C-alpha positions as a Markdown table, in Angstrom:
| # | Residue | x | y | z |
|---|---|---|---|---|
| 1 | Met | -106.3 | -38.3 | 6.6 |
| 2 | Pro | -108.3 | -37.4 | 9.8 |
| 3 | Tyr | -109.2 | -33.8 | 10.3 |
| 4 | Phe | -111.7 | -31.8 | 12.4 |
| 5 | Thr | -112.6 | -28.2 | 12.6 |
| 6 | Ser | -111.6 | -26.0 | 15.5 |
| 7 | Pro | -114.6 | -25.0 | 17.7 |
| 8 | Ala | -113.0 | -21.6 | 18.0 |
| 9 | Asp | -112.9 | -20.5 | 14.4 |
| 10 | Gly | -113.4 | -23.4 | 12.0 |
| 11 | Thr | -109.7 | -23.9 | 11.2 |
| 12 | Arg | -109.1 | -27.4 | 9.8 |
| 13 | Leu | -106.8 | -29.3 | 12.1 |
| 14 | His | -105.1 | -32.6 | 11.5 |
| 15 | Tyr | -104.7 | -35.4 | 14.0 |
| 16 | Val | -103.4 | -38.9 | 14.2 |
| 17 | Asp | -105.2 | -41.8 | 16.0 |
| 18 | Tyr | -103.2 | -44.9 | 16.7 |
| 19 | Gly | -104.1 | -48.1 | 18.5 |
| 20 | Pro | -107.3 | -49.9 | 19.6 |
| 21 | Ala | -110.3 | -47.7 | 19.7 |
| 22 | Asp | -111.3 | -49.1 | 23.1 |
| 23 | Gly | -107.9 | -48.8 | 24.8 |
| 24 | Pro | -106.9 | -46.4 | 27.5 |
| 25 | Val | -106.4 | -43.0 | 25.8 |
| 26 | Ala | -103.2 | -41.0 | 25.7 |
| 27 | Ala | -103.5 | -37.6 | 24.0 |
| 28 | Phe | -100.1 | -36.1 | 23.0 |
| 29 | Val | -99.7 | -32.3 | 22.7 |
| 30 | Asn | -96.7 | -31.3 | 20.7 |
| 31 | Ser | -93.8 | -29.0 | 21.1 |
| 32 | Ala | -93.7 | -25.7 | 19.3 |
| 33 | Tyr | -92.6 | -26.1 | 15.7 |
| 34 | Leu | -93.2 | -29.9 | 15.5 |
| 35 | Gly | -96.1 | -32.1 | 14.5 |
| 36 | Ser | -97.2 | -35.4 | 15.8 |
| 37 | Glu | -94.2 | -37.2 | 14.3 |
| 38 | Met | -92.1 | -36.0 | 17.2 |
| 39 | Trp | -93.6 | -38.8 | 19.3 |
| 40 | Glu | -92.4 | -41.6 | 17.0 |
| 41 | Phe | -90.8 | -43.5 | 20.0 |
| 42 | Gln | -93.8 | -43.2 | 22.3 |
| 43 | Met | -97.0 | -43.4 | 20.3 |
| 44 | Pro | -96.4 | -46.6 | 18.3 |
| 45 | Ala | -95.0 | -48.4 | 21.3 |
| 46 | Leu | -97.9 | -47.4 | 23.6 |
| 47 | Ala | -100.4 | -48.2 | 20.8 |
| 48 | Ala | -98.8 | -51.6 | 20.4 |
| 49 | Ala | -99.2 | -52.1 | 24.2 |
| 50 | Gly | -103.0 | -51.5 | 23.9 |
| 51 | His | -103.3 | -47.7 | 24.4 |
| 52 | Arg | -105.2 | -45.5 | 22.0 |
| 53 | Cys | -102.8 | -42.7 | 21.2 |
| 54 | Val | -104.0 | -39.4 | 19.5 |
| 55 | Ser | -102.1 | -36.3 | 18.7 |
| 56 | Leu | -103.1 | -32.9 | 17.3 |
| 57 | Asp | -101.0 | -30.9 | 14.9 |
| 58 | Arg | -101.2 | -27.3 | 16.2 |
| 59 | Arg | -102.6 | -24.8 | 13.7 |
| 60 | Gly | -99.8 | -23.7 | 11.4 |
| 61 | His | -97.9 | -26.8 | 12.2 |
| 62 | Gly | -97.6 | -30.3 | 10.6 |
| 63 | Arg | -100.6 | -30.9 | 8.3 |
| 64 | Ser | -103.0 | -28.5 | 10.0 |
| 65 | Asp | -104.1 | -25.4 | 8.1 |
| 66 | Asp | -101.8 | -22.4 | 8.0 |
| 67 | Val | -103.9 | -19.5 | 9.3 |
| 68 | Trp | -103.2 | -16.0 | 10.5 |
| 69 | Asn | -105.1 | -15.9 | 13.7 |
| 70 | Gly | -105.7 | -18.1 | 16.8 |
| 71 | Phe | -102.2 | -18.4 | 18.3 |
| 72 | Asp | -103.4 | -17.0 | 21.7 |
| 73 | Leu | -103.4 | -19.5 | 24.5 |
| 74 | Asp | -107.2 | -19.6 | 24.8 |
| 75 | Thr | -107.7 | -20.5 | 21.2 |
| 76 | Leu | -104.9 | -23.1 | 21.2 |
| 77 | Ala | -106.5 | -24.6 | 24.4 |
| 78 | Asp | -109.9 | -24.7 | 22.6 |
| 79 | Asp | -108.3 | -26.5 | 19.7 |
| 80 | Leu | -107.1 | -29.2 | 22.1 |
| 81 | Tyr | -110.4 | -29.5 | 23.8 |
| 82 | Gly | -112.0 | -29.6 | 20.4 |
| 83 | Leu | -110.1 | -32.8 | 19.6 |
| 84 | Leu | -111.2 | -34.5 | 22.9 |
| 85 | Asp | -114.8 | -33.5 | 22.2 |
| 86 | His | -114.7 | -34.4 | 18.5 |
| 87 | Leu | -113.5 | -38.0 | 19.3 |
| 88 | Asp | -115.6 | -38.0 | 22.5 |
| 89 | Leu | -112.6 | -39.2 | 24.5 |
| 90 | Arg | -112.9 | -40.1 | 28.2 |
| 91 | Glu | -110.5 | -40.8 | 31.0 |
| 92 | Val | -107.6 | -39.3 | 28.9 |
| 93 | Thr | -104.0 | -38.9 | 29.9 |
| 94 | Leu | -102.9 | -35.6 | 28.5 |
| 95 | Ile | -99.1 | -35.6 | 27.7 |
| 96 | Gly | -97.6 | -32.3 | 26.7 |
| 97 | His | -94.0 | -31.5 | 25.7 |
| 98 | Ser | -92.6 | -28.0 | 26.2 |
| 99 | Met | -95.3 | -25.5 | 25.0 |
| 100 | Gly | -97.8 | -28.3 | 25.2 |
| 101 | Ser | -97.7 | -28.1 | 29.0 |
| 102 | Val | -99.2 | -24.6 | 29.0 |
| 103 | Glu | -101.8 | -25.5 | 26.4 |
| 104 | Ile | -102.9 | -28.4 | 28.6 |
| 105 | Thr | -103.0 | -26.1 | 31.7 |
| 106 | Arg | -105.2 | -23.6 | 30.0 |
| 107 | Cys | -107.4 | -26.3 | 28.5 |
| 108 | Leu | -108.1 | -27.7 | 31.9 |
| 109 | Thr | -108.7 | -24.4 | 33.7 |
| 110 | Arg | -110.7 | -22.9 | 30.8 |
| 111 | His | -113.1 | -25.8 | 30.3 |
| 112 | Gly | -113.7 | -26.4 | 34.0 |
| 113 | Ala | -116.2 | -29.1 | 34.8 |
| 114 | Asp | -116.3 | -30.4 | 31.3 |
| 115 | Arg | -112.8 | -31.8 | 31.7 |
| 116 | Val | -113.7 | -34.0 | 34.7 |
| 117 | Ala | -115.2 | -36.7 | 32.5 |
| 118 | Arg | -112.6 | -36.3 | 29.8 |
| 119 | Val | -109.2 | -36.1 | 31.5 |
| 120 | Ala | -107.9 | -38.4 | 34.3 |
| 121 | Arg | -104.3 | -37.4 | 34.5 |
| 122 | Val | -101.6 | -35.2 | 33.0 |
| 123 | Ala | -97.9 | -35.5 | 32.1 |
| 124 | Phe | -95.6 | -32.6 | 31.5 |
| 125 | Val | -92.6 | -33.7 | 29.5 |
| 126 | Ala | -89.8 | -31.0 | 29.5 |
| 127 | Gly | -92.7 | -28.5 | 30.0 |
| 128 | Ile | -92.3 | -24.8 | 30.1 |
| 129 | Ala | -95.1 | -24.4 | 32.6 |
| 130 | Pro | -95.6 | -22.2 | 34.6 |
| 131 | Gly | -93.5 | -20.1 | 32.2 |
| 132 | Val | -89.8 | -19.4 | 31.3 |
| 133 | Val | -89.6 | -15.7 | 31.5 |
| 134 | Arg | -88.9 | -13.5 | 34.5 |
| 135 | Thr | -91.9 | -12.4 | 36.6 |
| 136 | Ala | -92.4 | -11.1 | 40.1 |
| 137 | Asp | -93.0 | -14.7 | 41.2 |
| 138 | Asn | -90.2 | -16.0 | 39.0 |
| 139 | Pro | -87.2 | -13.7 | 39.5 |
| 140 | Asp | -84.8 | -16.2 | 38.2 |
| 141 | Gly | -86.6 | -16.6 | 34.9 |
| 142 | Leu | -85.3 | -15.6 | 31.5 |
| 143 | Asp | -85.2 | -11.9 | 30.6 |
| 144 | Pro | -88.2 | -11.3 | 28.3 |
| 145 | Asp | -86.1 | -9.0 | 26.1 |
| 146 | Val | -83.4 | -11.7 | 25.7 |
| 147 | Val | -86.1 | -14.1 | 24.6 |
| 148 | Arg | -87.5 | -11.6 | 22.1 |
| 149 | Asp | -84.0 | -11.0 | 20.8 |
| 150 | Ala | -83.6 | -14.7 | 20.1 |
| 151 | Asn | -87.0 | -14.7 | 18.4 |
| 152 | Glu | -85.9 | -11.9 | 16.1 |
| 153 | Val | -82.8 | -13.9 | 15.2 |
| 154 | Cys | -85.2 | -16.7 | 14.2 |
| 155 | Arg | -87.4 | -14.3 | 12.2 |
| 156 | Arg | -84.4 | -13.2 | 10.2 |
| 157 | Asp | -83.0 | -16.7 | 9.5 |
| 158 | Arg | -85.2 | -19.6 | 10.6 |
| 159 | Pro | -83.0 | -22.4 | 9.1 |
| 160 | Ala | -79.9 | -21.1 | 10.9 |
| 161 | Phe | -81.9 | -20.7 | 14.1 |
| 162 | Phe | -83.0 | -24.3 | 14.2 |
| 163 | Gln | -79.6 | -25.6 | 12.9 |
| 164 | Asp | -77.7 | -23.7 | 15.6 |
| 165 | Gly | -79.9 | -24.9 | 18.4 |
| 166 | Ile | -80.4 | -28.6 | 17.5 |
| 167 | Ala | -77.3 | -30.0 | 19.4 |
| 168 | Gly | -78.3 | -28.1 | 22.5 |
| 169 | Phe | -81.9 | -29.3 | 22.2 |
| 170 | Phe | -80.8 | -32.9 | 22.5 |
| 171 | Ala | -77.8 | -32.1 | 24.9 |
| 172 | Val | -75.6 | -34.2 | 22.7 |
| 173 | Asp | -72.5 | -33.0 | 24.7 |
| 174 | Arg | -73.8 | -34.9 | 27.8 |
| 175 | Pro | -73.0 | -38.6 | 28.4 |
| 176 | Gly | -75.3 | -41.1 | 26.7 |
| 177 | Asn | -77.1 | -38.6 | 24.5 |
| 178 | Glu | -76.2 | -40.1 | 21.2 |
| 179 | Val | -78.3 | -38.7 | 18.3 |
| 180 | Ser | -77.1 | -39.1 | 14.8 |
| 181 | Glu | -76.4 | -36.2 | 12.5 |
| 182 | Ala | -79.0 | -37.5 | 10.1 |
| 183 | Phe | -81.7 | -37.5 | 12.9 |
| 184 | Met | -80.8 | -34.0 | 14.0 |
| 185 | Gln | -81.1 | -32.8 | 10.4 |
| 186 | Tyr | -84.5 | -34.5 | 10.2 |
| 187 | Phe | -85.7 | -32.5 | 13.2 |
| 188 | Val | -84.4 | -29.3 | 11.8 |
| 189 | Gln | -86.3 | -30.0 | 8.6 |
| 190 | Arg | -89.5 | -30.9 | 10.5 |
| 191 | Ala | -89.3 | -27.7 | 12.6 |
| 192 | Gln | -89.1 | -25.6 | 9.4 |
| 193 | Leu | -92.5 | -27.1 | 8.3 |
| 194 | Ser | -94.1 | -24.8 | 10.8 |
| 195 | Ser | -95.1 | -21.7 | 8.9 |
| 196 | Pro | -93.0 | -18.5 | 9.5 |
| 197 | His | -96.0 | -16.8 | 11.0 |
| 198 | Ser | -96.9 | -19.6 | 13.4 |
| 199 | Thr | -93.3 | -19.9 | 14.4 |
| 200 | Ala | -93.2 | -16.2 | 15.3 |
| 201 | Ala | -96.6 | -16.3 | 17.0 |
| 202 | Val | -95.8 | -19.2 | 19.3 |
| 203 | Gln | -92.4 | -17.7 | 20.1 |
| 204 | Glu | -94.1 | -14.5 | 21.2 |
| 205 | Leu | -96.5 | -16.5 | 23.3 |
| 206 | Val | -93.6 | -18.3 | 25.0 |
| 207 | Ala | -92.0 | -14.8 | 25.7 |
| 208 | Thr | -95.1 | -13.8 | 27.7 |
| 209 | Val | -96.9 | -16.8 | 29.0 |
| 210 | Asp | -97.4 | -17.3 | 32.8 |
| 211 | Val | -99.8 | -19.9 | 34.0 |
| 212 | Ala | -98.5 | -20.0 | 37.6 |
| 213 | Pro | -101.9 | -18.9 | 39.0 |
| 214 | Glu | -103.7 | -21.8 | 37.1 |
| 215 | Leu | -101.5 | -24.7 | 38.2 |
| 216 | Pro | -103.0 | -25.0 | 41.7 |
| 217 | Lys | -106.4 | -25.5 | 40.1 |
| 218 | Ile | -105.4 | -28.7 | 38.4 |
| 219 | Asp | -106.6 | -31.2 | 40.9 |
| 220 | Leu | -105.5 | -34.3 | 38.9 |
| 221 | Pro | -102.4 | -36.5 | 39.2 |
| 222 | Val | -99.6 | -34.9 | 37.2 |
| 223 | Leu | -96.3 | -36.5 | 36.2 |
| 224 | Val | -93.6 | -34.0 | 35.7 |
| 225 | Val | -90.6 | -35.3 | 33.6 |
| 226 | His | -87.6 | -33.1 | 33.1 |
| 227 | Gly | -83.9 | -33.2 | 32.2 |
| 228 | Thr | -81.2 | -31.9 | 34.4 |
| 229 | His | -79.5 | -30.2 | 31.4 |
| 230 | Asp | -82.6 | -28.7 | 29.7 |
| 231 | Thr | -81.4 | -25.2 | 28.5 |
| 232 | Ser | -84.7 | -24.4 | 26.8 |
| 233 | Ala | -86.8 | -24.8 | 30.0 |
| 234 | Pro | -84.4 | -24.7 | 32.9 |
| 235 | Leu | -85.3 | -27.3 | 35.6 |
| 236 | Glu | -85.5 | -25.0 | 38.6 |
| 237 | Thr | -87.7 | -22.4 | 37.0 |
| 238 | Thr | -90.1 | -24.8 | 35.2 |
| 239 | Ala | -90.4 | -28.3 | 36.5 |
| 240 | His | -89.5 | -27.5 | 40.2 |
| 241 | Arg | -91.9 | -24.6 | 40.2 |
| 242 | Ala | -94.6 | -26.6 | 38.6 |
| 243 | Thr | -94.2 | -29.4 | 41.1 |
| 244 | Arg | -94.5 | -27.0 | 44.0 |
| 245 | Leu | -97.7 | -25.3 | 42.5 |
| 246 | Leu | -99.5 | -28.5 | 41.4 |
| 247 | Pro | -101.6 | -30.1 | 44.2 |
| 248 | Asp | -100.8 | -33.7 | 43.1 |
| 249 | Ala | -97.5 | -33.8 | 41.2 |
| 250 | Thr | -94.7 | -36.3 | 41.0 |
| 251 | Leu | -91.3 | -35.1 | 39.6 |
| 252 | Arg | -88.9 | -37.4 | 37.8 |
| 253 | Thr | -85.6 | -35.9 | 36.6 |
| 254 | Tyr | -83.5 | -37.6 | 34.0 |
| 255 | Ala | -79.8 | -37.1 | 34.5 |
| 256 | Asp | -78.0 | -35.4 | 31.7 |
| 257 | Ala | -81.2 | -35.1 | 29.6 |
| 258 | Gly | -81.9 | -32.0 | 27.6 |
| 259 | His | -85.2 | -30.6 | 26.1 |
| 260 | Gly | -85.3 | -33.4 | 23.5 |
| 261 | Leu | -85.4 | -36.2 | 26.1 |
| 262 | Phe | -88.3 | -37.9 | 24.2 |
| 263 | Val | -85.6 | -39.0 | 21.8 |
| 264 | Thr | -82.4 | -39.4 | 23.9 |
| 265 | His | -84.3 | -41.0 | 26.8 |
| 266 | Ala | -87.1 | -42.5 | 24.6 |
| 267 | Asp | -87.4 | -45.9 | 26.3 |
| 268 | Gln | -87.3 | -44.5 | 29.8 |
| 269 | Leu | -90.0 | -41.9 | 29.0 |
| 270 | Thr | -92.2 | -44.5 | 27.3 |
| 271 | Ser | -91.9 | -46.8 | 30.3 |
| 272 | Asp | -92.6 | -44.0 | 32.8 |
| 273 | Leu | -95.6 | -42.9 | 30.9 |
| 274 | Arg | -97.0 | -46.4 | 30.7 |
| 275 | Glu | -96.5 | -46.9 | 34.4 |
| 276 | Phe | -98.2 | -43.6 | 35.1 |
| 277 | Met | -101.2 | -44.4 | 33.0 |
| 278 | Thr | -101.7 | -47.9 | 34.5 |
| 279 | Asp | -101.3 | -46.9 | 38.2 |
């Protein structure tokens, strides 16, 4: 299995690398709790179409090492940049779901000029960027105390937390969002593979993160894809704000889609990503 060591602290990180080595590169950045398997409807399809698709398992997630430290945004961004550097990738399209959007943002702003040769464009898929909690610039955001209360519920009973949230994650109550019970249980099981510590650590990060000042510095084309019924990252306070802050952003909203639109709207998302990467 392919691994590399984090440039930040030497943590061993797992990644996948699909498709032709000389194809246009798409680097996928995963949601909290999930590993690279979450992109099963995007990565194989794009690889079959000639793209090189890579994805990093975040520390404490998937098959990467379970460590105590390094869940601050700077270190996670360094882990991502470390993959690009390890594989010497160029002209990459960075594609981040949910928390992956803020890791991408920090990676680009933290590594400055180095990213010019490595990253050509960015896609936020149901991203939480600029952040989901209430701030002076985001008065309609979620109450940080409410977010932390939910995190405490998860700490006390992770299986129940994921089980109780899975239907809302895929917005299965909305028209057309058909996800089998077996598939939802599979995702509950995959989420539980993230270690208890990494789960708590990324939840605390989500409860505090605000990259609004950084988004105007991303002078690259950005595709923002978001569902109208995303309860994890409400459309107005995430995607709409991100689109206004980014210098070169295009917003595509998916009617009735929830946070898990990479499954419920898999073909549409794959098509939109492919079009974006070949423009």
